[in-house]
C-alpha positions in Angstrom: 21.4 11.7 -6.8 24.2 11.0 -9.4 26.0 7.7 -9.4 29.1 8.0 -7.2 32.6 7.8 -8.6 34.3 4.8 -7.1 38.1 4.8 -6.9 40.1 1.7 -8.0 39.8 -1.3 -5.7 43.5 -1.3 -4.9 43.5 2.2 -3.2 42.6 3.0 0.3 39.7 5.2 -0.8 38.4 2.5 -3.1 38.5 -0.1 -0.4 36.6 2.2 2.0 34.0 3.2 -0.6 33.3 -0.5 -1.1 33.0 -1.2 2.6 35.6 -4.0 2.4 37.3 -5.3 5.5 40.6 -4.6 4.0 39.6 -0.9 3.9 39.6 -0.8 7.7 42.8 -2.9 8.0 44.6 -0.6 5.6 43.3 2.5 7.2 44.6 1.5 10.6 48.2 1.1 9.2 48.1 4.2 6.9 49.1 7.7 8.1 46.3 8.9 10.3 45.7 12.1 8.3 45.4 10.1 5.0 43.1 7.6 6.6 40.8 10.3 8.0 40.7 12.2 4.7 39.6 9.0 2.9 37.0 8.2 5.6 35.5 11.7 5.5 35.4 11.6 1.7 33.2 8.4 2.0 30.9 9.8 4.7 30.3 13.1 3.0 29.9 11.7 -0.5 27.9 8.5 -0.1 29.5 5.9 -2.3 26.6 3.5 -2.3 24.6 2.9 -5.5 21.6 1.8 -3.4 21.6 3.4 0.0 18.5 1.6 1.1 20.1 -1.8 0.5 23.7 -1.4 1.4 25.2 -0.8 4.8 28.1 1.6 5.5 27.2 3.6 8.6 28.3 1.2 11.3 31.4 0.4 9.3 32.4 4.0 9.1 31.5 4.8 12.7 33.7 2.0 14.0 36.6 3.4 11.9 36.1 6.8 13.4 36.4 5.3 16.8 39.5 3.3 15.9 41.2 6.4 14.4 39.9 8.7 17.2 38.5 10.9 14.4 37.0 14.3 15.0 33.7 15.4 13.6 34.6 18.8 12.2 34.3 17.7 8.6 30.8 16.2 9.2 29.7 19.3 11.0 30.8 21.5 8.2 29.0 19.3 5.7 25.8 19.3 7.6 25.6 23.0 8.1 27.0 24.0 4.7 24.7 26.5 2.8 24.2 23.6 0.3 22.0 22.0 3.0 19.3 24.5 2.2 19.6 24.2 -1.6 19.9 20.4 -1.8 17.2 18.9 0.3 17.7 15.3 -1.0 18.2 13.2 2.1 20.9 11.2 0.4 23.2 14.3 0.8 23.3 14.0 4.6 21.7 10.6 5.4 24.9 8.6 5.7 26.6 11.3 7.8 23.6 11.4 10.2 23.5 7.6 10.4 27.2 7.5 11.3 26.6 10.1 14.0 23.8 7.9 15.3 26.1 4.9 15.7 28.8 7.1 17.3 26.3 8.4 19.8 25.4 4.8 20.7 29.1 4.2 21.4 29.0 7.1 23.8 30.4 9.9 21.7 28.8 13.0 23.3 30.0 15.2 20.4 28.0 13.1 18.0 24.9 13.3 20.1 25.2 17.1 20.4 25.7 17.4 16.6 22.6 15.3 16.0 20.5 17.5 18.3 21.7 20.6 16.7 21.0 19.4 13.2 17.5 18.1 14.2 16.7 21.6 15.4 18.2 23.6 12.5 19.0 21.2 9.5 17.0 20.5 6.4 17.0 16.7 6.8 15.9 17.1 10.4 13.5 14.1 10.3 16.4 11.7 9.7 18.4 13.2 12.6 15.3 12.9 14.8 14.9 9.2 14.0 18.6 8.7 15.0 17.9 10.5 18.3 14.7 8.5 18.9 16.9 5.4 19.2 19.7 6.9 21.3 18.7 10.1 23.1 17.1 10.4 26.6 13.7 11.9 27.2 15.1 15.2 28.3 17.1 15.6 25.1 14.1 14.8 22.9 11.7 17.1 24.8 14.1 20.0 24.2 13.6 19.5 20.5 9.8 19.8 20.6 9.7 23.6 20.2 12.2 23.9 17.3 10.7 21.0 15.4 7.1 22.2 15.8 8.2 25.7 14.8 8.9 24.2 11.3 5.2 23.9 10.7 2.9 26.9 10.2 -0.1 27.1 12.4 -2.5 27.6 9.5 -4.6 24.8 8.0 -1.9 23.9 5.5 0.8 23.8 8.1 -1.3 21.6 10.4 -2.0 19.2 7.6 1.7 19.0 6.8 2.4 18.3 10.5 -0.3 15.6 10.6 1.3 13.9 7.6 4.7 14.1 9.1 3.5 12.5 12.4 1.6 9.8 10.6 4.5 8.8 8.4 7.3 9.1 11.1 9.7 6.2 10.9 10.4 6.4 14.7 7.3 7.5 16.6 8.9 7.8 20.0 9.6 11.6 19.9 6.0 12.3 18.9 4.5 10.1 21.6 6.7 11.8 24.1 5.7 15.2 22.9 2.0 14.2 23.0 2.4 13.9 26.8 4.6 17.1 27.1 3.7 19.1 30.2 3.5 22.2 28.0 0.0 22.2 26.8 0.9 24.2 23.6 3.1 21.4 22.6 1.0 18.4 23.7 -2.3 19.7 22.3 -0.8 20.4 18.9 0.9 17.0 18.6 -2.2 15.1 19.8 -4.3 16.9 17.2 -1.8 15.9 14.5 -1.9 12.3 15.7 -5.7 12.3 15.5 -5.7 13.9 12.1 -3.1 11.4 10.8 -5.1 8.5 12.0 -8.3 9.8 10.5 -6.5 10.4 7.1 -5.2 6.8 7.2 -8.7 5.5 7.8 -10.1 7.5 4.9 -7.4 6.2 2.5 -8.3 2.7 3.5 -11.9 3.4 2.8 -11.1 4.7 -0.7 -8.8 2.1 -2.3 -7.6 2.7 -5.8 -7.2 0.2 -8.6 -9.3 -2.8 -9.6 -12.6 -3.6 -7.9 -14.5 -6.9 -7.4 -16.5 -7.8 -10.5 -14.0 -6.4 -13.0 -13.7 -8.2 -16.3 -10.5 -9.5 -17.9 -10.6 -6.7 -20.4 -11.0 -4.1 -17.6 -7.9 -5.5 -16.0 -6.0 -5.2 -19.3 -7.2 -1.6 -19.7 -6.0 -0.7 -16.2 -2.6 -2.2 -16.9 -2.3 -0.2 -20.2 -3.3 3.0 -18.4 -0.3 2.4 -16.2 2.0 2.1 -19.2 0.7 5.3 -20.6 1.5 7.2 -17.5 4.9 5.5 -16.9 3.8 3.1 -14.1 4.3 -0.6 -14.6 1.1 -2.3 -13.3 1.3 -5.6 -15.0 2.4 -7.5 -11.8 -0.6 -6.4 -9.7 -2.8 -6.7 -12.8 -1.7 -10.4 -13.2 -2.8 -10.9 -9.6 -6.1 -9.4 -10.4 -6.5 -11.8 -13.3 -6.1 -14.6 -10.9 -9.2 -13.4 -9.0 -11.4 -12.5 -12.0 -10.4 -14.9 -14.8 -12.0 -18.3 -15.3 -11.3 -21.2 -17.7 -13.6 -19.6 -20.3 -11.2 -16.5 -20.4 -8.1 -18.4 -21.3 -8.4 -17.8 -25.0 -8.7 -14.1 -24.5 -5.7 -14.0 -22.3 -3.6 -16.0 -24.8 -4.6 -13.6 -27.5 -3.5 -10.7 -25.3 -0.1 -12.4 -24.7 0.3 -12.8 -28.5 -0.6 -9.3 -29.8 -2.3 -7.2 -27.1 -1.3 -3.7 -26.0 1.9 -3.5 -24.0 0.1 -3.5 -20.7 -2.2 -6.3 -21.7 0.6 -8.4 -23.1 2.8 -8.0 -20.1 -0.1 -8.9 -17.8 -1.1 -11.9 -19.8 2.4 -13.3 -19.9 2.9 -12.9 -16.2 -0.5 -14.6 -15.5 0.1 -17.5 -17.8 3.7 -18.1 -16.5 2.5 -18.0 -12.9 -0.3 -20.5 -13.6 2.1 -22.8 -15.6 0.0 -22.6 -18.7 1.1 -25.2 -21.3 1.6 -22.4 -23.9 3.5 -20.0 -21.6 7.0 -20.9 -22.7 6.2 -20.5 -26.5 4.4 -17.2 -25.8 7.4 -15.9 -23.8 9.8 -16.9 -26.6 7.6 -15.1 -29.2 7.3 -12.0 -26.9 11.1 -11.7 -26.7 11.4 -11.9 -30.5 8.6 -9.4 -31.3 7.8 -7.3 -28.3 8.7 -3.9 -27.1 11.5 -3.5 -24.5 8.8 -3.4 -21.8 7.2 -6.6 -23.1 10.7 -8.3 -23.4 11.5 -7.4 -19.8 8.1 -8.7 -18.6 8.5 -11.9 -20.6 12.0 -12.5 -19.2 10.8 -11.8 -15.6 7.8 -14.1 -16.1 10.1 -16.9 -17.3 12.5 -16.6 -14.4 9.6 -17.0 -12.0 8.6 -20.4 -13.4 9.3 -23.3 -11.2 8.3 -26.2 -13.4 10.6 -28.9 -14.8 9.5 -27.9 -18.3 10.9 -24.4 -17.6 14.2 -25.8 -16.5 14.4 -28.1 -19.5 13.7 -25.1 -21.8 16.3 -23.1 -20.0 18.9 -25.7 -20.9 18.0 -25.2 -24.6 18.0 -21.4 -24.3 21.1 -20.9 -22.3 23.4 -20.3 -25.3 21.1 -17.7 -26.8 22.9 -14.3 -27.2 19.8 -12.3 -26.0 17.9 -11.5 -22.8 16.2 -14.9 -22.9 19.6 -16.6 -23.0 20.8 -14.6 -20.0 17.6 -15.4 -18.1 18.1 -19.1 -18.9 21.5 -19.0 -17.2 19.9 -17.5 -14.1 17.1 -20.1 -14.1 19.7 -22.8 -14.2 21.7 -21.1 -11.5 18.6 -21.1 -9.2 17.0 -24.4 -10.1 19.4 -26.4 -12.3 21.3 -29.5 -11.3 24.9 -30.7 -11.3 24.7 -31.3 -15.1 24.1 -27.5 -15.5 27.4 -26.4 -13.9 29.1 -25.7 -17.2 26.2 -23.6 -18.5 26.1 -21.5 -15.3 29.9 -21.1 -15.3 29.7 -19.9 -18.9 26.9 -17.4 -18.1 28.9 -16.2 -15.1 32.1 -15.6 -17.2 30.2 -14.0 -20.0 28.4 -11.6 -17.6 31.7 -10.5 -16.0 33.4 -10.2 -19.4 30.5 -8.3 -21.1 29.0 -6.2 -18.3 31.7 -6.0 -15.6 31.7 -6.9 -11.9 28.6 -4.8 -11.1 26.2 -6.5 -13.6 22.8 -7.1 -12.0 22.7 -10.6 -13.4 25.7 -11.5 -11.3 23.6 -11.6 -8.1 21.8 -14.8 -9.3 24.8 -16.3 -11.1 27.1 -15.9 -8.1 24.6 -17.6 -5.9 24.2 -20.4 -8.4 28.0 -21.0 -8.5 28.0 -21.4 -4.8 24.8 -23.6 -4.7 26.2 -25.9 -7.4 29.7 -26.0 -5.9 31.4 -25.0 -9.1 35.1 -25.1 -7.9 36.5 -23.7 -11.1 34.3 -20.6 -10.7 36.5 -19.5 -7.8 38.8 -17.2 -9.9 35.8 -15.4 -11.3 34.2 -15.1 -7.9 37.4 -13.7 -6.4 37.4 -11.1 -9.2 33.8 -10.1 -8.5 34.6 -10.0 -4.7 37.5 -7.6 -5.2 36.1 -5.3 -7.9 32.3 -4.9 -7.3 31.2 -1.6 -5.8 28.1 -3.4 -4.3 28.7 -4.6 -0.8 25.7 -6.9 -1.2 27.1 -8.6 -4.3 30.5 -8.9 -2.5 28.7 -10.7 0.3 27.1 -13.1 -2.1 30.5 -13.7 -3.7 32.0 -14.4 -0.2 29.2 -17.0 0.4 29.9 -18.6 -2.9 33.7 -18.7 -2.3 33.1 -20.4 1.1 31.4 -23.2 -0.9 33.9 -23.4 -3.8 37.3 -22.1 -2.7 39.4 -24.1 -0.2 41.6 -21.1 0.6 38.6 -18.9 1.7 39.1 -19.6 5.4 42.6 -18.3 5.4 42.1 -15.6 2.7 39.1 -13.4 2.1 37.2 -14.7 5.2 39.7 -13.0 7.4 39.1 -9.5 6.0 35.3 -10.2 5.9 35.3 -10.0 9.7 35.6 -6.2 9.2 33.2 -6.0 6.3 30.4 -3.4 6.2 27.6 -6.0 5.7 26.5 -8.0 8.7 25.7 -11.1 6.6 29.3 -11.0 5.3 30.7 -10.8 8.8 28.5 -13.7 9.8 29.9 -15.8 6.9 33.4 -14.8 8.0 32.7 -15.7 11.6 31.8 -19.2 10.6 34.7 -19.8 8.2 37.8 -17.7 9.1 40.6 -19.8 10.4 41.5 -19.0 14.0 45.1 -19.8 13.5 45.5 -16.1 12.6 45.8 -14.0 15.8 43.8 -11.2 14.1 40.9 -13.5 13.7 40.7 -14.5 17.4 41.0 -10.9 18.5 38.4 -9.7 16.1 35.9 -12.5 17.1 36.3 -11.4 20.7 35.6 -7.8 19.8 32.5 -8.6 17.8 31.2 -10.8 20.6 31.5 -7.9 23.0 30.2 -5.1 20.7 26.6 -4.1 21.7 26.1 -2.7 18.2 26.8 -6.0 16.5 23.9 -7.9 15.0 22.7 -10.9 16.9 23.2 -13.3 14.0 26.9 -12.3 13.8 27.4 -12.8 17.5 25.7 -16.2 17.4 28.2 -17.2 14.7 31.1 -15.8 16.7 30.1 -17.7 19.8 29.9 -20.9 17.9 33.6 -20.5 17.3 34.9 -19.3 20.6 34.1 -20.4 24.2 32.1 -18.3 26.7 35.2 -17.5 28.7 36.7 -15.9 25.6 33.8 -13.6 24.9 34.0 -11.9 28.3 36.4 -9.3 27.2 
């Protein structure tokens, strides 16, 4: 999947793509046709950089309800000929998740569309998972025949069916079909369940990777084999070293950290850092200066995991370095530094935004650090990150940091955060939004009464309004 093109943050489309609360508020005051066009654009062209981490489906489903939006555009997208050519679940996953939420709100047209796609669409397994949470037994039983028809009855088809049943995210439909009164359905599903269970047992009996009794050198060789085939194994390899290495092996591990193969060097650096070896910091600094890009990344990651006072002191000395180790030092101080490190963390935050923009991965830790350390003068930078980032998770972190640093948060961004796509951001808003704004009180009541809302959000809401106000 290609990275999505995100519209400017000041446009309706840009707000909706980011999942910002202001997106909903603007859509509700914009011409309905314009709002629905922007909403459909988002649902049919997933704007998330990481669909496994960021939430949008409930946010978009709620807006469909508020706009009384039809589902013709979603239907056309699901059953477009492209569905057969592009089988990547990211093409239809968001649309199916939105339909799932709409079905839970009682939209029968959404439920019917999910059933039809589960029977005929390419990404049918996702649709079936949505139905497993929302459909009744009769609706699911009706899908048994078309779903099973997808699998040939030869050995290869039955093996594919067994793997599908074994790996199903939501097992309810398969369990229901295993008890189906039609013997042709029940017998086939039960056989697939048994084959899947047997396959799982066989895989557990044949584990791959290191075995008890391996030597330190064998672990290093295994890590290097991973490098050669493009798989980073130094993290599990370092855990293996913990099990197989003794004090007498330290010299060999230190040599590997100095000049071993890439796999061995990454593994040794991780192991030495995790065990707080007295030479770990010097070896990490040398690795950043002389190692390959893979070794540099492993060295930086190993340093950031260190929890010792010595590592924090070293971070204070490295924070001004214009290299990956300097950037890592800023993140270490953001996580574990003290009040005296506020200036260094603020400088790292500003430099990251200036040099890499509002979506830089390093900002996640630095934004958290600004909030943890209560750096009040970081508020302008945090507000910029909040507005501009395309990551709804980073925006939520910025909101949490602003709650700790910006006195205007309760009457400003906290209000729009009540409509945000991320439940953690809505929870922050529910705890901080000033109730002098009538929109806030109305929104809190709606969230308290919404059965689709997360329990943590509703708990935060009820801490702000009385029981009599939630009974809406």
